[in-house]
N, C-alpha and C positions, 0 to 999 in steps of 0.2 A: 658185175661187182668190181672187177679189176679196173674197168674204165672209170667208174665213179670214184673208186679209191684213189685213182691217179689224179682225177680232177680236183678233189678236195685236199689232196696232200699239199702242205705248205701254201694254203690258199692266201694268207695275208701277204706273202711275198709276191704272189702272182697278181693280186689286186694292186699292190703298190707299183709293180712293174707296168701294169696297164695305165694307171694314172700318170706315171712319169712319162710314159710314151705319149700319152695324150697331150701333156703340158709341153713336151719337147716339140711335138708337131704344131701345137698352137703357137709356141714361141717362134718356130720356123716360119709359120705363115705370117705372124706379126712382123717378124724381122724383114720379111720380103716387102711389107707395105710401110714399115716405119721410115720416118724422115727426120733428119736433124736440121736445126736452124740455129744460127748464131744471132743472138739478140743482146740487148742491153736494157733490161727491165729493172727500174729502181725498186728496191725492196722497201716496202712501207711498214710502219708500225702504228696502225690505227688505234690500238688499245695498249696503253701503257699507264702506269700509276701516276695519278695527278701530282703526287708529292715527290716525283723523281724526274731526273733529266737524263736523257740518253747521251752518253759521251762518245760512243763509237759510231763510225759510218757503217751503215748496214750494207752498203755496196749494191751490186746488181746481179740479177740472174743472167748468165752469159750464154748458156746453151740449153736447148730443149729438144727432147726426142718425143715425137708424137705420131699419131696416125689420123687420117681423115676417114671418118666412118662411112661416108656415102660414096667413097671412091673417087671423088672429084679431084681436080687439080688445084685445090685451094692452097694458097700460099699465105700463111699468117705473117703478121708483122708484130712489132713491139706492142702496139695497141691491142693486139688480140689476146694478151695475157695480163694477169695482175698477180704480183708477188707480194706476200705479206709475212710478218712474224707477229706472234701473240706475246706481248710483254706484260700482260695484266697480272700474271702470277709471279713475276720475277721480284725477288727481294733485293733492293739496292745495296743492302749491307753485305751480300755474299760476294761481291766483286764480279770479275768477268765470268761469263758462262756461255754455253752454246745452246742455241734454240733452233728448232726445225724451220725451214722455209716452206711456206705453203704457196702453191702455184695453182691458179685456176684459169681456165680458158673462157674468154668472153663468148666465143662462137661454140654452140653446142655440137657442131660437127667435128670439133677437134677433141681427140682423146689424148691426154698427156700420159706418156709412159715414164719418163724420168727427166730430171733437169739438174743443172749445176749452178750454184752449190746447193746441196740438200740441207746444210746447216751453216749458220753464221755465228761468229763470236760477238757478243754484246756486253756492254757494261753500263749499268745505271748508277746514278749518284743521287743521294737525297737532295731535294730542293730546299735551300735555306735563304734567309734574308737577314742582313745586318746593316747597322749604320756605320758610316766611315766619314772622316773629315774631307772637306774640299781644300785642295792645295793649289794656290795660284802660282804658275810658273811664268814670270814675265820675260824670261830669256835675257839676252845681253842688253844692257842699258847703254844707249848712245852717249858719247862723251859730251859733257857740258850740261847734262840734264840732272835735275834734282827730283828723284822719284820717291813718293811716300808709300807707306805700307798699303797693300791692297785691302779693300773692303769687299767681302763676298757675301751674297745672300742667295740661298741658304748656306750656313756654315757647315752643315752636315746633310748627307743624302743617304738613301738606302740602296744597297746593291743586293742583287738576288741572282741565283743560278746554282750550278752544281756545288755541293759542299766542298769538295776537294779544291775547287778553284776559288770560291768565295772566301775561304779561310785564308788565302794568300793575299787578298786585297788589303792594303794598308791605307789607301786613300784613293780619291779620284782627282785627276789632274785637269786644271783649267789653264790651258796654254794661251797666253796673250803676247802681243808684240808691241813694244814701246817704239813709237815713231820718232825719228830724228826731229820732226817738226814740233815736238813737245805737246802733241795733242793728248788731252786727258783720255783715259780709258773709261768708258761708261757703256757697257754692252753685255748682252747674254753670250756666254761662252759654252761650247759643248764640253761635257765631262767624260773622261776616259778612266776606267779602273786600272790601277797600277799596283805592282808588287813592291817589295822592299828595295829593289835595285832600279825601279822605274820602268820595268817592262810592262807592256800592255797585256792584260789578261782577258781571255775570251773562252767560252761565251759567258758574259756577265751583263745583266740588265741594270741600268742606273735610273733611279726615279727620285727627283726629276732629272731629265737628261741634260739640262743646262742650268747654269747659275749666273746671276748678274754680278759682274765684276766692275768695281770702280777703283781707279788708281789716279791720284793727282800727280800730274807731271809739270814741273816748273823749269823755266829757263831764266827768268828775271825775277827772282823771289823777293817779295817785300811783305811787310805786315802793317796792320792798322788796328786802332780801337774804334769800334762802331757801336752806336746805340742799338738796343734790342727793341723790336717792335712786335709785341704779342698779337697773334691773330685769333680772334674770337669767332666761333661759328655757332649758328642756331640762335634761338630766342628762349629766354627763361619762361617759367610757368606763368600762366595768366595771373595778373595782379602783381608781377614783379618786373623790375628793370635793373640794368647794370648801373651801379653807383660809381665804381672805380675799378681800374685794372692796373695792377702794379707788377713789376718784374724785378727780380734780384738774381744776378747783378744787372744794372741798367746799361753797362758797357761790356762788350766782349772783345778780346783780341783775336784777330784772324790773320791768316797769311795766304798769299797767292801771288800770281804774276802781277807786276806793278800796274800794267794797263787795266787789268780786270778789277783790281782793288780800287782804282781811281774812279770807276763808274758806280761804285756802291756808296750809298749814304746811310744805310741801316741794314740790320740783319733781322729777318722775320723768324718767327717760330712756327713749328707745326701748329695746325689749328687746334684750339681748345674748345670743346663743345660745351655749351651751356643749355642745350636743348632740354626744356622741361624742368630746369633747376629751380628750386625754391629756397636754397640756402647758399652761403658762400662756397667758392671752389678754390682749392689750392692744389697745384699739380706741378710735378717736375716734367718739363717739356723740352723736347729736342729742338735745336736750332735748325731752321730750314736753309742750309748753306747752299749757295749756288755751286754748280759743278766746277771743280778746280779750286774752290776756296775751302780752307781747313781752319778749324778752331784751334787756338793755342791753349790747350787745357780741355776741361770737360765740355762736350758740345751740348750741354743742357743748361737750362735756367729754371728758376722757380717763379711761377706765375700765380698771383692771387687775384681772384675776381670777387668783388663784394657786390651783393644784391641788396635791394631795398624794395619795400612795397611801392607800387605805383599809386600816386595820389593826385588829386586835382580838386578844383574849387568849382562849385555850381551854385546857382541861385534858384530859390523856390518861392512860390507864393504860399503864405501860411495864414490861417485864421487865428483869432485871438480867443483864448480860453480864460475865463475869470476864475481866479483861485481865491477861495475864502469869501465868496459872495453871501450876503445875508438875505433871508427871505423877506425881511421888512424893509429892504432897500431896493431902489430901482437904480439901474446903471445905464448911462448913455456914453458911448465911445466916440471919439473924434474920427476914428476909422475902424473898419472891421477886417482889414487885410493889410499885411505887411510883407516885405521882401526879405527872405532869410538867405544868407550866404553861408555855405557849409563846406568844410575841407575834409576829404577822406578818400578811400579807395574807390575806383570806378564801380566795383561790385556793390559796395555798401551804398553808394550814392544811387545806383540803379534801383536797389531795393527801396530806398527812401522815396524815390520819385513815384513809386507805385502805391503809396499809402497817403491817407489824409495827414497833413502836417499842421500843427498848431504851436503857437508860442503862449507863454503864461503871463497873465497880468495879475499881480497880487493886489487884491482890493479889500482884504479882511480888516485893515486898520484905517480905512478911509472914512472921514467924516462927511456929512452931507455937504454938498457943494462941489466945485470943480477942483480936480487935483491932477498933477502930472504923475504918471505911473511908468516906471521903467520895465520894459518887457524882458523876458528871459526864456531860455529853451532847455529842455532836458533831453539830450541826445543819447543814442546808443553808443556803446564802447566802440572806438575806432573812428568816430566822427567828431569833428571839432567845429564849434560855432565861430564863424569869422565876423559876421555882423548881422544886425537887424535894422532895417530901414522902413520907417523911423524906429529908433530904439525906445522913444518915449511917446506916449499918447495921453490925451486928456480924457479923464474919466469923470463924468458928472454924476454925483450920487444924490439921489432923491429919497425922501421918506415916504414910504407907502402908507396911505391913509386906510385904516381898517374901519369899515362901516360899523356904526353902533347897532346893536340888536334891537328890533322893534319890541315895545312893551307888550306883555301878554294881556289879552282881553278876557275878562271873566265871563262865563256864560250867563245869560239872563235866566231868572227862575221861571219855571213852567207854570202857567195859570192853573189854579185849582179847579177841579171839575164842579159844575153846578150841582147844588143839592137837588 
């Protein structure tokens, strides 16, 4: 009993001592087999909020302690490990925070004991987008040149990125260089986001990444008044044609280098489409100015295009219809066919050509004998009679003889029967 009492006395402490001894021994054994390697493994963030941007550099894992489980002389390299952090649950509004670094071995024979660093500092920022203007910076203008204000397209673009950076963007800069040779600027220019003092801000995305900049540059400036030539594109609806095209004003004043102005005899407009139109068009249209030529005043004119129905003249062969003929008269015509010329739209004339066509000869008041009768036609709305050839014909009227009825014959009496 004394021995048993001794064994169970303070037994939790004894068990803990045994476990501790076992761990110390295992740690000793592991420490004898553990190896250190200096590496540079980029820390990746495969999972992060879609509406956030990582501002900080995650750095690299620089040192790893490991053992090789099969006892071989395996020497791992940087590609033998992968280091990551999980940012999916990080709230961008909380500011900087520390997250654990997770390290895994690609080779199953490698068992990782520890690594440096175990944690890294990260900062996420909400992802935002806003519109800002495009500012053209032409730099220093060479002496002797006359430079007009730049024209940029588009005038505004969208910038997107970390909220703390995007909020500082006041504009995007399009830097151009004015050549001493007085060449006009007419090209796409990269856009760079800048803050209030002109410093470039990163990381910020610009959409679109370029803008088209046009700057008129003059050395020998002159001006002229030139006629405006409207450009019409397309065709009106079927059955219509252009009757007239007018422009207001008919002359515009433009300026440019003297030699370039000398080669111009007119200024065209942007195309005005009449495709499918069935009514008049009135529009304010921009002038299509050549590069380096500027309008003195508004670069627009008012163009009026008037349409009219398409018409033409066709001839048809027509029969003659007697109007007012009497049953007790006979009528002989000098001809039974005439040529009718009609004016109208092609569509109406096409429909008319597919139908029997007749003209009218009024004979109700004709006396027996030969008479000249003037022919006429009753046409549908939209059609106009041009001529009938011949317009008069001879109608000979005769009196129809009605045969007299034969006298009735009385029936003969029947003979009496013999007595």
